[in-house]
C-alpha positions in Angstrom: 23.6 -49.6 -58.3 27.1 -49.6 -56.1 26.3 -50.6 -52.8 29.7 -48.0 -51.4 27.8 -45.3 -54.0 24.4 -45.9 -52.0 26.6 -46.4 -48.3 28.2 -42.8 -49.3 24.7 -41.0 -50.3 23.5 -42.3 -47.2 26.3 -40.9 -44.9 26.4 -37.6 -47.0 22.3 -37.1 -46.4 23.0 -38.1 -42.6 26.1 -35.4 -42.5 23.7 -32.4 -44.5 20.8 -33.1 -41.7 23.4 -32.9 -38.9 24.6 -29.8 -40.4 21.2 -28.3 -41.0 20.2 -29.3 -37.3 23.7 -27.5 -35.9 22.3 -24.7 -38.1 18.7 -24.4 -36.7 18.5 -22.2 -33.3 15.1 -21.5 -31.7 15.1 -18.4 -29.8 12.5 -17.5 -27.1 9.7 -14.6 -27.7 11.5 -13.2 -24.8 15.1 -13.8 -25.6 17.4 -12.1 -28.1 20.5 -13.9 -29.7 24.0 -11.8 -30.3 25.5 -13.9 -32.5 29.3 -13.7 -32.3 31.1 -14.8 -36.1 34.7 -15.7 -35.6 35.0 -13.5 -32.5 33.1 -10.5 -34.3 29.6 -9.2 -33.5 27.5 -9.9 -36.2 24.5 -8.6 -34.7 21.4 -9.6 -32.9 18.7 -12.1 -34.7 15.3 -13.4 -32.8 12.8 -14.5 -32.1 11.9 -17.6 -34.0 13.9 -19.7 -35.5 17.4 -18.3 -36.6 20.4 -19.8 -38.8 23.9 -20.3 -37.7 27.0 -21.4 -39.4 28.5 -24.5 -37.3 31.8 -23.9 -35.8 31.6 -20.1 -36.9 28.7 -18.6 -35.1 28.3 -18.5 -31.7 25.2 -17.1 -29.9 24.9 -15.7 -27.0 21.2 -15.6 -25.4 20.2 -12.1 -23.6 16.8 -12.4 -21.7 14.9 -9.3 -22.3 12.6 -9.9 -19.5 12.7 -8.0 -16.1 15.3 -9.4 -13.7 15.5 -9.3 -9.9 18.2 -9.1 -8.0 18.2 -9.8 -4.2 20.8 -7.7 -2.1 21.7 -9.6 0.8 21.4 -8.1 3.9 24.4 -5.7 4.3 26.0 -4.9 7.6 26.2 -1.2 7.8 27.5 1.6 10.7 25.0 4.5 10.3 26.4 7.9 10.5 25.9 8.2 13.9 27.3 5.0 14.7 24.1 2.4 14.9 25.1 -1.0 13.4 22.4 -2.1 11.3 21.4 -4.9 9.4 19.4 -3.9 5.5 18.6 -6.1 2.4 16.7 -4.7 -1.0 15.8 -5.5 -4.3 16.5 -4.3 -7.7 14.9 -4.5 -10.7 16.0 -4.1 -13.7 15.9 -5.0 -17.6 18.3 -5.5 -20.9 17.7 -2.8 -23.8 20.3 -3.2 -25.6 21.7 -6.6 -26.1 24.6 -6.0 -27.7 25.9 -3.6 -25.0 25.2 -5.9 -22.5 27.3 -8.6 -23.9 30.5 -6.8 -25.3 30.3 -3.8 -22.7 30.7 -5.7 -19.8 31.7 -9.3 -18.7 28.7 -10.6 -16.6 26.2 -7.9 -16.3 24.0 -9.7 -13.8 27.2 -10.0 -11.4 28.1 -6.4 -12.4 24.6 -5.1 -11.2 24.5 -7.1 -8.1 27.8 -6.1 -6.8 27.4 -2.3 -7.6 24.1 -2.4 -6.0 25.6 -3.7 -2.5 28.8 -0.8 -2.7 26.1 1.7 -3.4 23.8 0.6 -0.9 26.4 0.5 2.1 27.8 4.1 0.5 24.1 5.6 1.2 23.2 4.0 4.4 26.6 4.9 5.6 26.4 8.7 4.9 22.3 9.0 6.9 21.8 8.6 10.4 19.8 6.1 11.9 16.3 8.0 12.0 16.8 9.0 8.5 17.0 5.2 7.6 13.8 4.3 9.4 11.6 7.0 8.0 12.9 7.8 4.4 13.2 4.8 2.5 11.8 6.3 -0.6 14.8 8.5 -0.8 17.0 5.6 -0.1 15.2 4.1 -3.1 16.1 7.0 -5.5 19.1 7.4 -4.5 20.4 3.9 -4.8 18.3 3.9 -8.7 19.7 7.2 -9.7 23.4 5.6 -8.9 22.5 2.1 -10.7 21.3 4.1 -13.9 24.8 6.0 -14.0 26.5 2.5 -14.5 23.8 0.3 -16.3 22.9 2.9 -19.1 26.3 2.2 -20.7 25.6 -1.3 -20.2 22.7 -1.2 -22.3 20.2 -1.8 -19.1 18.1 0.0 -17.2 17.0 -0.3 -13.7 13.2 -0.1 -13.6 12.6 0.0 -9.6 14.6 -0.7 -6.3 13.0 -1.2 -2.9 14.6 -1.3 0.1 13.2 -5.1 2.1 14.2 -5.2 5.2 16.0 -3.0 8.1 17.0 -4.9 11.4 18.6 -3.1 14.4 19.9 -5.0 17.4 17.4 -6.3 20.4 18.9 -3.6 22.8 18.5 -0.4 20.4 15.1 -1.8 19.7 14.3 -2.0 23.6 15.9 1.7 24.3 13.6 2.9 20.7 10.5 1.5 22.7 11.4 3.6 25.8 12.1 7.0 23.9 8.5 6.0 21.9 6.6 5.4 25.4 8.3 9.0 26.9 7.5 10.6 24.3 3.6 9.8 24.5 3.7 10.6 28.0 5.2 13.8 27.2 2.5 14.4 24.5 -0.4 13.7 26.9 0.7 15.9 29.8 1.1 18.5 27.4 -2.5 18.1 25.8 -3.6 17.6 29.0 -2.1 21.2 30.3 -3.2 22.8 27.2 -6.5 21.5 28.0 -6.6 23.0 31.3 -5.3 25.7 30.6 -8.3 26.5 27.8 -10.8 25.6 30.9 -9.3 28.2 33.2 -9.7 30.9 30.4 -13.0 29.5 29.9 -14.1 29.7 33.4 -12.7 32.8 34.4 -14.5 34.5 31.6 -17.7 32.8 32.5 -16.9 33.8 36.2 -16.7 37.3 34.7 -19.8 37.2 33.1 -21.7 35.5 36.1 -20.8 38.4 38.1 -22.1 41.1 35.9 -25.3 39.0 36.0 -26.4 37.2 39.1 -29.5 36.2 37.4 -27.7 33.8 34.8 -25.5 32.3 37.6 -29.0 31.4 39.5 -30.4 29.7 36.4 -27.2 27.9 36.2 -27.6 26.7 39.3 -31.3 25.6 38.6 -30.2 24.0 35.4 -26.9 21.9 37.7 -29.9 20.7 39.8 -32.0 19.4 37.3 -29.0 17.4 35.8 -28.5 15.7 39.2 -32.1 15.0 39.7 -32.0 12.8 36.6 -29.6 10.5 38.1 -32.1 8.1 39.6 -31.9 7.1 43.5 -30.4 10.3 44.7 -31.5 12.4 47.8 -30.5 16.3 47.0 -31.0 18.7 49.8 -30.3 22.5 48.6 -30.7 25.3 51.2 -32.8 28.1 50.1 -32.2 31.2 52.2 -31.5 34.4 50.8 -27.6 34.1 51.3 -27.7 31.4 48.9 -30.2 32.7 46.3 -30.2 36.7 46.7 -31.4 36.8 43.1 -34.5 35.2 43.7 -35.6 36.4 46.8 -35.1 39.6 45.4 -37.2 39.1 42.6 -39.5 37.2 44.7 -39.7 40.7 46.7 -40.3 42.8 43.7 -43.1 40.7 42.9 -45.0 40.7 46.0 -44.4 44.6 46.2 -45.8 45.0 43.3 -48.8 42.9 43.7 -49.3 45.1 47.1 -49.1 48.0 45.2 -51.9 47.1 42.9 -54.1 45.7 45.2 -54.1 49.2 47.4 -54.7 51.3 44.1 -57.9 49.3 43.7 
């Protein structure tokens, strides 16, 4: 066989192998390839091994996994003229690869930019107390705004989370003093309410003891009994009739009844 023919066959075989190698492309399970043929969208291929025409087809690989976008800290002035710094995290995924490629130039950068501007708009319309206490509302509003934009791009925002809110040290000190004053006010209100309730109960008890002197004497004896249980105490209690009129009257009545029974016998 002619040596030139052999060399030609070898070169042809090499060209075929190179062509086949350039025609085959591996697409991972979580990826899709949007194939452009001469600038026109041919379709979506993958996962696995896909065949492309070299120099004619161009694949654009789209990741279908959930993507995390960190919104850098944004310095914002709230509705009540307080400067704060806030950052958040946005989670989204591509549902329609063709729209994500053809409807927006760079959907990753677009999602980040619209997230930054939307977060600034939302927080700028709220007061500081609302920003600190209504994070879930901020998350919900931001997700709704992002959905209105990304739906046309074939992208779904799955979650939005406000991560951190920073304020100036001077404002933190003022808020701490305000919180301490509020706690002191509540403590005084609770103490005053307790005293009011106690005075009402004591007034009712005094009225009951006024109508029943014996109960007052029994309560006094019970109090003495409670005090006597504490060791190392010496209790001196006068037992005159002026202090115990009820007991004295009861003793006099008992003695009188006893004398009457003896006289009848």
